[in-house]
N, CA, C, O and CB atoms as a CASP TS submission, in Angstrom:
PFRMAT TS
TARGET T0000
AUTHOR 0000-0000-0000
METHOD Language model
MODEL 1
PARENT N/A
ATOM      1  N   MET     1       1.037  -1.082  -0.248  1.00  0.00           N
ATOM      2  CA  MET     1      -0.424  -0.020   0.140  1.00  0.00           C
ATOM      3  C   MET     1       0.801   1.195  -0.131  1.00  0.00           C
ATOM      4  O   MET     1       1.904   0.862   0.301  1.00  0.00           O
ATOM      5  CB  MET     1      -1.473  -0.121   2.302  1.00  0.00           C
ATOM      6  N   ASN     2       0.745   2.340  -0.688  1.00  0.00           N
ATOM      7  CA  ASN     2       1.827   3.416  -1.116  1.00  0.00           C
ATOM      8  C   ASN     2       0.260   4.377  -0.474  1.00  0.00           C
ATOM      9  O   ASN     2      -0.815   4.374  -1.074  1.00  0.00           O
ATOM     10  CB  ASN     2       2.647   3.522  -3.294  1.00  0.00           C
ATOM     11  N   MET     3       0.533   5.128   0.859  1.00  0.00           N
ATOM     12  CA  MET     3      -0.013   5.716   1.635  1.00  0.00           C
ATOM     13  C   MET     3       0.836   7.000   2.191  1.00  0.00           C
ATOM     14  O   MET     3       2.044   6.764   2.218  1.00  0.00           O
ATOM     15  CB  MET     3      -0.392   4.793   2.476  1.00  0.00           C
ATOM     16  N   LYS     4       0.452   8.371   2.663  1.00  0.00           N
ATOM     17  CA  LYS     4       0.919   9.158   3.098  1.00  0.00           C
ATOM     18  C   LYS     4       0.615   8.696   4.629  1.00  0.00           C
ATOM     19  O   LYS     4      -0.453   8.096   4.753  1.00  0.00           O
ATOM     20  CB  LYS     4       0.529  10.348   2.505  1.00  0.00           C
ATOM     21  N   LEU     5       1.274   8.851   5.650  1.00  0.00           N
ATOM     22  CA  LEU     5       0.751   8.786   6.847  1.00  0.00           C
ATOM     23  C   LEU     5       0.964  10.121   7.596  1.00  0.00           C
ATOM     24  O   LEU     5       2.078  10.636   7.491  1.00  0.00           O
ATOM     25  CB  LEU     5       1.299   7.651   7.520  1.00  0.00           C
ATOM     26  N   ASN     6       0.006  10.751   8.354  1.00  0.00           N
ATOM     27  CA  ASN     6       0.465  12.080   8.883  1.00  0.00           C
ATOM     28  C   ASN     6      -0.788  12.082  10.091  1.00  0.00           C
ATOM     29  O   ASN     6      -1.693  11.256  10.205  1.00  0.00           O
ATOM     30  CB  ASN     6       0.468  13.544   7.560  1.00  0.00           C
ATOM     31  N   ASN     7      -0.528  13.254  10.915  1.00  0.00           N
ATOM     32  CA  ASN     7      -1.756  13.440  11.937  1.00  0.00           C
ATOM     33  C   ASN     7      -3.195  13.359  11.601  1.00  0.00           C
ATOM     34  O   ASN     7      -4.004  13.330  12.528  1.00  0.00           O
ATOM     35  CB  ASN     7      -1.688  14.685  12.485  1.00  0.00           C
ATOM     36  N   GLN     8      -3.600  13.321  10.368  1.00  0.00           N
ATOM     37  CA  GLN     8      -4.741  13.464  10.041  1.00  0.00           C
ATOM     38  C   GLN     8      -5.430  12.143   9.370  1.00  0.00           C
ATOM     39  O   GLN     8      -6.572  12.180   8.914  1.00  0.00           O
ATOM     40  CB  GLN     8      -4.708  14.574   9.282  1.00  0.00           C
ATOM     41  N   ASN     9      -4.738  11.151   9.360  1.00  0.00           N
ATOM     42  CA  ASN     9      -5.003   9.601   9.218  1.00  0.00           C
ATOM     43  C   ASN     9      -4.682   8.733   9.973  1.00  0.00           C
ATOM     44  O   ASN     9      -4.929   7.546   9.759  1.00  0.00           O
ATOM     45  CB  ASN     9      -4.575   9.100   8.306  1.00  0.00           C
ATOM     46  N   LYS    10      -3.871   9.316  11.330  1.00  0.00           N
ATOM     47  CA  LYS    10      -3.630   8.440  12.317  1.00  0.00           C
ATOM     48  C   LYS    10      -4.691   8.157  13.260  1.00  0.00           C
ATOM     49  O   LYS    10      -5.548   8.983  13.571  1.00  0.00           O
ATOM     50  CB  LYS    10      -2.602   8.838  12.948  1.00  0.00           C
ATOM     51  N   LEU    11      -4.606   6.750  13.796  1.00  0.00           N
ATOM     52  CA  LEU    11      -5.915   6.639  14.860  1.00  0.00           C
ATOM     53  C   LEU    11      -5.312   6.589  16.143  1.00  0.00           C
ATOM     54  O   LEU    11      -4.488   5.793  16.594  1.00  0.00           O
ATOM     55  CB  LEU    11      -6.932   5.249  14.693  1.00  0.00           C
ATOM     56  N   THR    12      -5.646   7.187  16.453  1.00  0.00           N
ATOM     57  CA  THR    12      -5.169   7.761  18.261  1.00  0.00           C
ATOM     58  C   THR    12      -6.578   7.125  19.185  1.00  0.00           C
ATOM     59  O   THR    12      -6.429   6.431  20.191  1.00  0.00           O
ATOM     60  CB  THR    12      -5.116  10.172  18.494  1.00  0.00           C
ATOM     61  N   SER    13      -7.694   7.446  18.720  1.00  0.00           N
ATOM     62  CA  SER    13      -8.968   6.961  19.495  1.00  0.00           C
ATOM     63  C   SER    13      -9.945   7.725  19.095  1.00  0.00           C
ATOM     64  O   SER    13      -9.774   8.865  18.662  1.00  0.00           O
ATOM     65  CB  SER    13      -8.932   7.010  20.994  1.00  0.00           C
ATOM     66  N   GLY    14     -11.209   7.076  19.226  1.00  0.00           N
ATOM     67  CA  GLY    14     -12.308   7.441  18.484  1.00  0.00           C
ATOM     68  C   GLY    14     -13.417   6.172  19.003  1.00  0.00           C
ATOM     69  O   GLY    14     -13.202   5.117  19.599  1.00  0.00           O
ATOM     70  N   VAL    15     -14.458   6.690  18.577  1.00  0.00           N
ATOM     71  CA  VAL    15     -15.797   5.805  19.022  1.00  0.00           C
ATOM     72  C   VAL    15     -16.659   5.297  18.524  1.00  0.00           C
ATOM     73  O   VAL    15     -17.307   6.221  18.032  1.00  0.00           O
ATOM     74  CB  VAL    15     -16.481   6.190  19.593  1.00  0.00           C
ATOM     75  N   ILE    16     -17.343   3.999  18.207  1.00  0.00           N
ATOM     76  CA  ILE    16     -18.143   3.218  17.097  1.00  0.00           C
ATOM     77  C   ILE    16     -19.723   3.698  17.957  1.00  0.00           C
ATOM     78  O   ILE    16     -19.801   3.542  19.175  1.00  0.00           O
ATOM     79  CB  ILE    16     -17.661   1.093  16.944  1.00  0.00           C
ATOM     80  N   VAL    17     -20.668   4.161  17.312  1.00  0.00           N
ATOM     81  CA  VAL    17     -22.369   4.558  17.566  1.00  0.00           C
ATOM     82  C   VAL    17     -23.166   3.352  16.710  1.00  0.00           C
ATOM     83  O   VAL    17     -22.517   2.728  15.869  1.00  0.00           O
ATOM     84  CB  VAL    17     -22.886   6.403  16.793  1.00  0.00           C
ATOM     85  N   PHE    18     -24.107   3.139  16.860  1.00  0.00           N
ATOM     86  CA  PHE    18     -24.822   2.559  15.965  1.00  0.00           C
ATOM     87  C   PHE    18     -26.086   3.101  16.219  1.00  0.00           C
ATOM     88  O   PHE    18     -26.496   3.523  17.301  1.00  0.00           O
ATOM     89  CB  PHE    18     -24.741   1.172  15.973  1.00  0.00           C
ATOM     90  N   CYS    19     -26.638   3.065  15.221  1.00  0.00           N
ATOM     91  CA  CYS    19     -27.738   4.048  14.797  1.00  0.00           C
ATOM     92  C   CYS    19     -28.438   3.461  13.309  1.00  0.00           C
ATOM     93  O   CYS    19     -27.575   2.935  12.606  1.00  0.00           O
ATOM     94  CB  CYS    19     -26.986   5.705  14.582  1.00  0.00           C
ATOM     95  N   CYS    20     -29.383   3.451  12.893  1.00  0.00           N
ATOM     96  CA  CYS    20     -30.084   2.894  11.679  1.00  0.00           C
ATOM     97  C   CYS    20     -29.249   1.456  11.726  1.00  0.00           C
ATOM     98  O   CYS    20     -28.218   1.273  11.079  1.00  0.00           O
ATOM     99  CB  CYS    20     -29.901   3.927  10.105  1.00  0.00           C
ATOM    100  N   SER    21     -29.632   0.836  12.270  1.00  0.00           N
ATOM    101  CA  SER    21     -28.756  -0.820  12.010  1.00  0.00           C
ATOM    102  C   SER    21     -27.568  -0.959  11.328  1.00  0.00           C
ATOM    103  O   SER    21     -27.205  -1.911  10.638  1.00  0.00           O
ATOM    104  CB  SER    21     -29.537  -1.854  11.157  1.00  0.00           C
ATOM    105  N   LYS    22     -26.858   0.312  11.636  1.00  0.00           N
ATOM    106  CA  LYS    22     -25.478   0.360  11.045  1.00  0.00           C
ATOM    107  C   LYS    22     -24.679   0.752  12.120  1.00  0.00           C
ATOM    108  O   LYS    22     -25.193   1.375  13.049  1.00  0.00           O
ATOM    109  CB  LYS    22     -25.291   1.315   9.836  1.00  0.00           C
ATOM    110  N   TYR    23     -23.320   0.430  12.120  1.00  0.00           N
ATOM    111  CA  TYR    23     -22.499   1.259  13.422  1.00  0.00           C
ATOM    112  C   TYR    23     -21.308   2.199  12.560  1.00  0.00           C
ATOM    113  O   TYR    23     -20.643   1.964  11.551  1.00  0.00           O
ATOM    114  CB  TYR    23     -21.547  -0.094  14.754  1.00  0.00           C
ATOM    115  N   PHE    24     -21.374   3.054  13.239  1.00  0.00           N
ATOM    116  CA  PHE    24     -20.563   3.989  12.388  1.00  0.00           C
ATOM    117  C   PHE    24     -19.268   4.287  13.805  1.00  0.00           C
ATOM    118  O   PHE    24     -19.393   4.315  15.030  1.00  0.00           O
ATOM    119  CB  PHE    24     -21.723   5.672  11.704  1.00  0.00           C
ATOM    120  N   TYR    25     -17.963   4.486  12.796  1.00  0.00           N
ATOM    121  CA  TYR    25     -16.775   4.937  13.347  1.00  0.00           C
ATOM    122  C   TYR    25     -16.518   6.547  13.356  1.00  0.00           C
ATOM    123  O   TYR    25     -16.158   7.216  12.387  1.00  0.00           O
ATOM    124  CB  TYR    25     -15.725   4.247  12.609  1.00  0.00           C
ATOM    125  N   VAL    26     -16.795   7.025  14.711  1.00  0.00           N
ATOM    126  CA  VAL    26     -16.410   8.644  14.827  1.00  0.00           C
ATOM    127  C   VAL    26     -14.545   8.746  15.026  1.00  0.00           C
ATOM    128  O   VAL    26     -14.145   8.017  15.934  1.00  0.00           O
ATOM    129  CB  VAL    26     -17.381   9.427  16.523  1.00  0.00           C
ATOM    130  N   PRO    27     -13.991   9.145  14.659  1.00  0.00           N
ATOM    131  CA  PRO    27     -12.575   9.542  14.622  1.00  0.00           C
ATOM    132  C   PRO    27     -12.445  10.944  15.914  1.00  0.00           C
ATOM    133  O   PRO    27     -13.188  11.895  16.155  1.00  0.00           O
ATOM    134  CB  PRO    27     -12.170  10.080  12.774  1.00  0.00           C
ATOM    135  N   GLN    28     -11.329  10.551  16.434  1.00  0.00           N
ATOM    136  CA  GLN    28     -11.313  11.608  17.357  1.00  0.00           C
ATOM    137  C   GLN    28     -11.110  13.035  17.229  1.00  0.00           C
ATOM    138  O   GLN    28     -11.114  13.968  18.032  1.00  0.00           O
ATOM    139  CB  GLN    28     -10.568  11.326  18.062  1.00  0.00           C
ATOM    140  N   LEU    29     -10.863  12.889  15.502  1.00  0.00           N
ATOM    141  CA  LEU    29     -10.724  14.267  15.304  1.00  0.00           C
ATOM    142  C   LEU    29     -12.176  15.053  14.968  1.00  0.00           C
ATOM    143  O   LEU    29     -12.431  16.250  14.843  1.00  0.00           O
ATOM    144  CB  LEU    29      -9.680  14.430  14.144  1.00  0.00           C
ATOM    145  N   ALA    30     -12.878  14.038  14.890  1.00  0.00           N
ATOM    146  CA  ALA    30     -14.204  14.829  14.783  1.00  0.00           C
ATOM    147  C   ALA    30     -14.821  15.075  15.784  1.00  0.00           C
ATOM    148  O   ALA    30     -15.837  15.770  15.769  1.00  0.00           O
ATOM    149  CB  ALA    30     -15.100  14.332  14.088  1.00  0.00           C
ATOM    150  N   LEU    31     -14.154  14.378  17.195  1.00  0.00           N
ATOM    151  CA  LEU    31     -14.696  14.631  18.575  1.00  0.00           C
ATOM    152  C   LEU    31     -13.992  15.819  18.710  1.00  0.00           C
ATOM    153  O   LEU    31     -14.673  16.621  19.349  1.00  0.00           O
ATOM    154  CB  LEU    31     -14.449  13.524  19.764  1.00  0.00           C
ATOM    155  N   ASP    32     -13.233  16.139  18.477  1.00  0.00           N
ATOM    156  CA  ASP    32     -12.362  17.188  18.934  1.00  0.00           C
ATOM    157  C   ASP    32     -12.997  18.633  18.338  1.00  0.00           C
ATOM    158  O   ASP    32     -13.063  19.708  18.935  1.00  0.00           O
ATOM    159  CB  ASP    32     -10.774  16.869  18.395  1.00  0.00           C
ATOM    160  N   GLU    33     -13.435  18.319  16.991  1.00  0.00           N
ATOM    161  CA  GLU    33     -14.011  19.731  16.273  1.00  0.00           C
ATOM    162  C   GLU    33     -15.332  19.832  16.271  1.00  0.00           C
ATOM    163  O   GLU    33     -15.821  20.489  15.351  1.00  0.00           O
ATOM    164  CB  GLU    33     -13.664  19.926  14.813  1.00  0.00           C
ATOM    165  N   ASN    34     -16.083  19.327  17.102  1.00  0.00           N
ATOM    166  CA  ASN    34     -17.522  19.389  16.968  1.00  0.00           C
ATOM    167  C   ASN    34     -17.928  19.194  18.558  1.00  0.00           C
ATOM    168  O   ASN    34     -17.285  18.684  19.476  1.00  0.00           O
ATOM    169  CB  ASN    34     -18.162  18.165  15.853  1.00  0.00           C
ATOM    170  N   GLU    35     -19.481  19.904  18.529  1.00  0.00           N
ATOM    171  CA  GLU    35     -20.077  19.880  19.836  1.00  0.00           C
ATOM    172  C   GLU    35     -21.404  18.896  19.645  1.00  0.00           C
ATOM    173  O   GLU    35     -22.206  18.871  20.578  1.00  0.00           O
ATOM    174  CB  GLU    35     -20.450  21.475  20.359  1.00  0.00           C
ATOM    175  N   GLU    36     -21.645  18.146  18.555  1.00  0.00           N
ATOM    176  CA  GLU    36     -22.601  17.321  18.274  1.00  0.00           C
ATOM    177  C   GLU    36     -22.278  16.493  16.978  1.00  0.00           C
ATOM    178  O   GLU    36     -21.691  17.085  16.072  1.00  0.00           O
ATOM    179  CB  GLU    36     -23.806  18.073  18.198  1.00  0.00           C
ATOM    180  N   ILE    37     -22.645  15.049  16.801  1.00  0.00           N
ATOM    181  CA  ILE    37     -22.671  13.956  15.846  1.00  0.00           C
ATOM    182  C   ILE    37     -23.938  13.362  15.527  1.00  0.00           C
ATOM    183  O   ILE    37     -24.659  12.719  16.290  1.00  0.00           O
ATOM    184  CB  ILE    37     -21.874  12.956  16.274  1.00  0.00           C
ATOM    185  N   PHE    38     -24.152  13.667  14.218  1.00  0.00           N
ATOM    186  CA  PHE    38     -25.298  13.228  13.643  1.00  0.00           C
ATOM    187  C   PHE    38     -25.026  11.962  12.983  1.00  0.00           C
ATOM    188  O   PHE    38     -23.876  11.627  12.697  1.00  0.00           O
ATOM    189  CB  PHE    38     -25.841  14.194  12.758  1.00  0.00           C
ATOM    190  N   CYS    39     -26.253  11.102  12.682  1.00  0.00           N
ATOM    191  CA  CYS    39     -25.880  10.171  11.979  1.00  0.00           C
ATOM    192  C   CYS    39     -26.413  10.426  10.495  1.00  0.00           C
ATOM    193  O   CYS    39     -27.516  10.901  10.224  1.00  0.00           O
ATOM    194  CB  CYS    39     -26.289   8.964  12.616  1.00  0.00           C
ATOM    195  N   THR    40     -25.380  10.005   9.532  1.00  0.00           N
ATOM    196  CA  THR    40     -25.374  10.624   8.055  1.00  0.00           C
ATOM    197  C   THR    40     -26.772   9.631   7.309  1.00  0.00           C
ATOM    198  O   THR    40     -27.079   9.884   6.144  1.00  0.00           O
ATOM    199  CB  THR    40     -23.490  10.307   7.119  1.00  0.00           C
ATOM    200  N   SER    41     -27.460   8.640   8.007  1.00  0.00           N
ATOM    201  CA  SER    41     -28.520   8.423   7.242  1.00  0.00           C
ATOM    202  C   SER    41     -29.598   8.623   7.766  1.00  0.00           C
ATOM    203  O   SER    41     -30.506   8.148   7.083  1.00  0.00           O
ATOM    204  CB  SER    41     -28.561   7.387   6.783  1.00  0.00           C
ATOM    205  N   CYS    42     -30.122   9.381   9.172  1.00  0.00           N
ATOM    206  CA  CYS    42     -31.117   9.629   9.499  1.00  0.00           C
ATOM    207  C   CYS    42     -31.295  11.351   9.881  1.00  0.00           C
ATOM    208  O   CYS    42     -32.329  12.017   9.932  1.00  0.00           O
ATOM    209  CB  CYS    42     -31.313   8.651  10.450  1.00  0.00           C
ATOM    210  N   ASN    43     -30.029  11.716  10.094  1.00  0.00           N
ATOM    211  CA  ASN    43     -29.775  13.119  10.907  1.00  0.00           C
ATOM    212  C   ASN    43     -29.986  13.104  11.978  1.00  0.00           C
ATOM    213  O   ASN    43     -29.803  14.212  12.484  1.00  0.00           O
ATOM    214  CB  ASN    43     -30.400  14.181  10.619  1.00  0.00           C
ATOM    215  N   SER    44     -30.398  12.146  12.848  1.00  0.00           N
ATOM    216  CA  SER    44     -30.663  12.274  14.538  1.00  0.00           C
ATOM    217  C   SER    44     -28.949  12.406  14.978  1.00  0.00           C
ATOM    218  O   SER    44     -27.897  11.992  14.492  1.00  0.00           O
ATOM    219  CB  SER    44     -31.642  10.519  15.408  1.00  0.00           C
ATOM    220  N   PRO    45     -29.367  13.286  16.265  1.00  0.00           N
ATOM    221  CA  PRO    45     -28.313  13.296  17.166  1.00  0.00           C
ATOM    222  C   PRO    45     -28.072  11.821  17.490  1.00  0.00           C
ATOM    223  O   PRO    45     -28.971  11.013  17.723  1.00  0.00           O
ATOM    224  CB  PRO    45     -28.620  14.171  18.410  1.00  0.00           C
ATOM    225  N   MET    46     -26.671  11.541  17.480  1.00  0.00           N
ATOM    226  CA  MET    46     -25.730  10.260  18.000  1.00  0.00           C
ATOM    227  C   MET    46     -24.994  10.385  19.369  1.00  0.00           C
ATOM    228  O   MET    46     -24.994   9.538  20.262  1.00  0.00           O
ATOM    229  CB  MET    46     -24.534   9.993  16.937  1.00  0.00           C
ATOM    230  N   LEU    47     -24.251  11.822  19.373  1.00  0.00           N
ATOM    231  CA  LEU    47     -23.618  11.816  20.684  1.00  0.00           C
ATOM    232  C   LEU    47     -23.585  13.774  20.576  1.00  0.00           C
ATOM    233  O   LEU    47     -23.690  14.529  19.609  1.00  0.00           O
ATOM    234  CB  LEU    47     -21.781  10.689  20.764  1.00  0.00           C
ATOM    235  N   PHE    48     -23.402  14.013  21.954  1.00  0.00           N
ATOM    236  CA  PHE    48     -23.231  15.298  22.396  1.00  0.00           C
ATOM    237  C   PHE    48     -22.173  15.674  23.306  1.00  0.00           C
ATOM    238  O   PHE    48     -22.067  14.959  24.303  1.00  0.00           O
ATOM    239  CB  PHE    48     -24.291  15.642  22.908  1.00  0.00           C
ATOM    240  N   LYS    49     -21.536  16.438  23.208  1.00  0.00           N
ATOM    241  CA  LYS    49     -20.556  17.107  24.294  1.00  0.00           C
ATOM    242  C   LYS    49     -21.182  17.774  25.167  1.00  0.00           C
ATOM    243  O   LYS    49     -21.999  18.616  24.793  1.00  0.00           O
ATOM    244  CB  LYS    49     -19.579  18.022  23.814  1.00  0.00           C
ATOM    245  N   GLY    50     -20.934  17.541  26.589  1.00  0.00           N
ATOM    246  CA  GLY    50     -21.516  18.095  27.632  1.00  0.00           C
ATOM    247  C   GLY    50     -20.599  19.396  28.119  1.00  0.00           C
ATOM    248  O   GLY    50     -19.454  19.644  27.740  1.00  0.00           O
ATOM    249  N   SER    51     -21.253  20.021  28.885  1.00  0.00           N
ATOM    250  CA  SER    51     -20.325  20.962  29.500  1.00  0.00           C
ATOM    251  C   SER    51     -18.999  20.887  30.103  1.00  0.00           C
ATOM    252  O   SER    51     -18.151  21.776  30.025  1.00  0.00           O
ATOM    253  CB  SER    51     -20.871  21.388  30.291  1.00  0.00           C
ATOM    254  N   ASN    52     -18.867  19.738  30.728  1.00  0.00           N
ATOM    255  CA  ASN    52     -17.279  19.222  31.344  1.00  0.00           C
ATOM    256  C   ASN    52     -16.734  18.520  30.122  1.00  0.00           C
ATOM    257  O   ASN    52     -15.928  17.701  30.565  1.00  0.00           O
ATOM    258  CB  ASN    52     -17.291  17.981  32.841  1.00  0.00           C
ATOM    259  N   GLU    53     -16.765  18.446  29.025  1.00  0.00           N
ATOM    260  CA  GLU    53     -15.962  18.156  27.787  1.00  0.00           C
ATOM    261  C   GLU    53     -16.589  16.578  27.615  1.00  0.00           C
ATOM    262  O   GLU    53     -16.202  15.822  26.723  1.00  0.00           O
ATOM    263  CB  GLU    53     -14.059  18.312  28.022  1.00  0.00           C
ATOM    264  N   ALA    54     -17.311  16.325  28.319  1.00  0.00           N
ATOM    265  CA  ALA    54     -17.847  14.887  28.385  1.00  0.00           C
ATOM    266  C   ALA    54     -18.547  14.400  27.270  1.00  0.00           C
ATOM    267  O   ALA    54     -19.554  15.042  26.972  1.00  0.00           O
ATOM    268  CB  ALA    54     -18.725  14.709  29.459  1.00  0.00           C
ATOM    269  N   TRP    55     -18.173  13.104  26.355  1.00  0.00           N
ATOM    270  CA  TRP    55     -19.462  12.870  25.384  1.00  0.00           C
ATOM    271  C   TRP    55     -20.384  12.236  25.882  1.00  0.00           C
ATOM    272  O   TRP    55     -20.109  11.449  26.788  1.00  0.00           O
ATOM    273  CB  TRP    55     -19.270  12.184  24.213  1.00  0.00           C
ATOM    274  N   TYR    56     -21.875  12.400  25.401  1.00  0.00           N
ATOM    275  CA  TYR    56     -23.040  11.661  25.815  1.00  0.00           C
ATOM    276  C   TYR    56     -23.684  11.310  24.653  1.00  0.00           C
ATOM    277  O   TYR    56     -23.390  11.833  23.578  1.00  0.00           O
ATOM    278  CB  TYR    56     -23.938  12.375  26.717  1.00  0.00           C
ATOM    279  N   ILE    57     -24.731  10.278  24.798  1.00  0.00           N
ATOM    280  CA  ILE    57     -25.403   9.464  23.784  1.00  0.00           C
ATOM    281  C   ILE    57     -26.646   9.909  24.326  1.00  0.00           C
ATOM    282  O   ILE    57     -26.841   9.633  25.510  1.00  0.00           O
ATOM    283  CB  ILE    57     -25.118   7.815  23.677  1.00  0.00           C
ATOM    284  N   PRO    58     -27.740  10.689  23.561  1.00  0.00           N
ATOM    285  CA  PRO    58     -28.914  10.997  23.903  1.00  0.00           C
ATOM    286  C   PRO    58     -29.913   9.646  24.151  1.00  0.00           C
ATOM    287  O   PRO    58     -29.919   8.546  23.597  1.00  0.00           O
ATOM    288  CB  PRO    58     -29.356  11.933  22.859  1.00  0.00           C
ATOM    289  N   GLY    59     -30.891  10.312  25.407  1.00  0.00           N
ATOM    290  CA  GLY    59     -31.728   9.440  25.566  1.00  0.00           C
ATOM    291  C   GLY    59     -32.286   9.853  27.107  1.00  0.00           C
ATOM    292  O   GLY    59     -32.085  10.892  27.736  1.00  0.00           O
ATOM    293  N   LYS    60     -32.959   8.809  27.432  1.00  0.00           N
ATOM    294  CA  LYS    60     -33.624   8.784  28.625  1.00  0.00           C
ATOM    295  C   LYS    60     -32.638   9.311  29.979  1.00  0.00           C
ATOM    296  O   LYS    60     -31.526   8.797  29.864  1.00  0.00           O
ATOM    297  CB  LYS    60     -34.149   7.275  28.760  1.00  0.00           C
ATOM    298  N   LYS    61     -32.723  10.056  31.036  1.00  0.00           N
ATOM    299  CA  LYS    61     -32.021  10.104  32.023  1.00  0.00           C
ATOM    300  C   LYS    61     -32.091   8.565  32.738  1.00  0.00           C
ATOM    301  O   LYS    61     -33.175   7.981  32.733  1.00  0.00           O
ATOM    302  CB  LYS    61     -32.490  11.296  32.824  1.00  0.00           C
ATOM    303  N   VAL    62     -30.935   7.947  33.336  1.00  0.00           N
ATOM    304  CA  VAL    62     -30.981   6.797  34.159  1.00  0.00           C
ATOM    305  C   VAL    62     -30.641   7.229  35.440  1.00  0.00           C
ATOM    306  O   VAL    62     -29.701   8.020  35.528  1.00  0.00           O
ATOM    307  CB  VAL    62     -30.126   5.713  33.717  1.00  0.00           C
ATOM    308  N   ASP    63     -31.252   6.847  36.511  1.00  0.00           N
ATOM    309  CA  ASP    63     -30.473   7.361  37.838  1.00  0.00           C
ATOM    310  C   ASP    63     -30.050   5.891  38.165  1.00  0.00           C
ATOM    311  O   ASP    63     -30.410   4.948  37.461  1.00  0.00           O
ATOM    312  CB  ASP    63     -31.494   8.269  39.208  1.00  0.00           C
ATOM    313  N   PHE    64     -29.121   5.727  39.481  1.00  0.00           N
ATOM    314  CA  PHE    64     -28.742   4.905  39.770  1.00  0.00           C
ATOM    315  C   PHE    64     -28.528   4.783  41.225  1.00  0.00           C
ATOM    316  O   PHE    64     -28.041   3.753  41.693  1.00  0.00           O
ATOM    317  CB  PHE    64     -27.966   4.791  39.073  1.00  0.00           C
TER
END
């Protein structure tokens, strides 16, 4: 394989999210540059960044 390697295509971390019967890989660069991540199939929010800079999955609040 003949490919240039740089910081834009280096995998450092990321997350895999399930929506619309598909798994989506969200790279760390997308998490660093955005406040919300939307599904490319249905356009619903899959992840959002809280005020504490942590990422959350939208849904009902769960109390433990």
